[in-house]
N, C-alpha and C positions, 0 to 999 in steps of 0.2 A: 902835560907830554905823561902817559903815563905807559913806565914800562915793566914788559910781562916776559917772567922765564920761566920754561917748563923744568916738570922734573919727574922722576919714576918709570921712565919708559925703560925698554929692557928685550929680553929673550924670554918667552913662554912656554910651555906646552900647551897644543890643546884640547881645552877644558878649564885653563889658567884662569888663575886671575893678578890684575896689578892697579894698583892707581897711582892717575895722574895728579901731579900739585901743579897749582901755577902762581905763583906772588908777584902780585901788585906789588908795584913803587912810583914814586913820585905823587902825581896829583890825584891817588887811589880812591880817597874819599870824594870823588867826581864820578865814581863808574856809572852807570843806569845797566847795562848787560852786559854776565860774561857768557861765552860761550866755547865748545870745544869744537873744533875742525879735523877732517885729515886728508892726506894726500899722498895715494899710493903714486910710485913710477909711472909716466904716460897717463894717467887718471888725473882725473877734474878735481879740487878743493873741496868736501860735501863738509855739511856743519851735522855733528853729530850729536849732539845735544844744547841747550841752553838753558839760563839763568838767568828772569829777572829781579828788580832789586827787593820787590816785595816775595821772592822763592819760588813764583812762580816757573815751572819747568816745563820743559819739551824733548822728544830726542826725534830721531828720524826711524824708520819703522825699521829699518836693518839692527838697532839696535834696543829697541825697546823691551825692555823685559832682562833683560843683560846688563846694562851701564844705567850709571845713580850719578848726576851731576847734585854738588852741593855745596855751599857756598858761606867760608867761617869772615864776615865782615870786619869783626874784630883784630883778626891776622890780615886781612887784604888777601883770602888767598881765595881759589877754586879748585874743586876736586870734582876727574870722575874716576870712581871704583868702575870697572871693567871684569866681568865675570863669564863662566861657559865660550872662553876668545875662540875663536875659526882662525883658520889660515887667514881666511877674508880679512878679516883686520886689521892685519899687515900693512900700518903706513905709518908714515909721520904726521906727529897728532900736533895742531897747534891751538894754542891760548888765544881769545879773542874778547877783547875790550870794547865797550861803545860808551862813552862817555855821556852825561847829562846834554854837553852842549853838539855832539851829535857827530864827536872824533874817534873815529876808532884805531886802537891798537893792536899791537899783532905782538906773538911770543916768539920764538928762534925755531923751535918746533924739539919735539924729543922723539925717538922711533921707538916703535911699536915695533917686534916681532914673535910674532908665532910660528913655531914651527917644531918639528918632533926631531 
């Protein structure tokens, strides 16, 4: 079982930046894919970005060009650099991991609020 803990959320003004971190523990060497999702109240949880074990990345159209996902295997961590933030980006952001055995793990989420 992999445990995931997000950090780095907070309140930022429109146009600002935040960097989210997700630290993995447990059987972290078995992780294949790591992703970031987000969910606003009353809205469906959607995938923001993902990164494979080889370093291949993919992004939702809504964040392409503004967000960057990266991974540090030595630190068992994945990051989401968020630039040019807008009110529509306000949501709880969740770390998601899929192991080589196909088992999914979720973090507890971290709140990101964009407001002036």
